[in-house]
C-alpha positions in Angstrom: 106.5 90.5 93.8 108.6 93.5 94.8 112.1 92.9 96.2 111.8 92.5 100.0 113.7 95.7 100.8 111.1 97.6 98.8 108.0 95.9 100.3 105.7 98.0 102.4 106.6 95.8 105.4 110.3 96.6 105.0 109.6 100.3 104.5 107.7 100.3 107.8 110.6 98.6 109.5 112.9 101.4 108.2 110.5 104.0 109.6 110.5 102.1 113.0 114.3 102.1 113.0 114.4 105.8 112.2 111.9 106.6 114.9 113.8 104.6 117.4 117.0 106.4 116.6 115.4 109.8 116.7 113.6 109.0 120.0 116.9 108.4 121.7 118.4 111.5 120.2 121.1 109.7 118.3 122.5 110.7 114.9 123.3 108.3 112.1 126.9 109.0 112.8 126.6 107.9 116.4 124.8 104.8 115.6 127.4 104.0 112.9 130.2 104.5 115.4 128.5 102.1 117.8 128.2 99.6 115.0 131.8 100.2 113.9 130.4 100.9 110.4 130.5 104.0 108.2 127.6 106.5 108.5 126.5 105.5 105.0 125.7 102.0 106.3 123.0 103.5 108.6 121.8 105.9 105.9 121.4 103.0 103.4 119.4 100.7 105.7 117.2 103.6 106.9 116.5 104.6 103.3 115.8 101.0 102.3 118.8 100.8 99.9 120.4 98.1 102.0 118.7 95.2 103.7 119.6 94.1 107.2 120.0 90.5 108.0 118.8 89.1 111.4 122.3 89.5 113.0 122.6 93.1 111.8 119.1 93.8 113.1 120.2 92.5 116.6 123.3 94.8 116.4 121.3 97.8 115.3 118.8 97.3 118.1 121.7 97.2 120.6 123.2 100.3 119.1 119.8 102.0 119.5 119.6 100.8 123.1 116.4 98.8 122.5 115.5 95.2 122.4 114.9 93.6 118.9 111.6 92.2 120.0 110.4 95.7 120.7 111.1 96.7 117.1 109.4 93.6 115.8 106.3 94.1 118.0 106.0 97.6 116.7 106.1 96.3 113.2 103.5 93.7 113.9 101.3 96.3 115.7 101.5 98.7 112.8 100.7 95.9 110.3 97.6 94.8 112.4 96.2 98.4 112.1 96.3 98.3 108.3 
């Protein structure tokens, strides 16, 4: 079994987070500033190099100006189309 951060589901979550950031016109640097983290933190979770825990996902959603359940629904919706 692949490591969770490399699973297809996790890769899809990364794509959703990238799409959400780009949709709002934010750069990785702006999101990182909102999270009070270095820009590399955002780059690593977007590239799947770093796994987000639930609390971090809540913080990322807030930094993106979206609700976490919206992100999760998108993930579930994309999975149901596979």
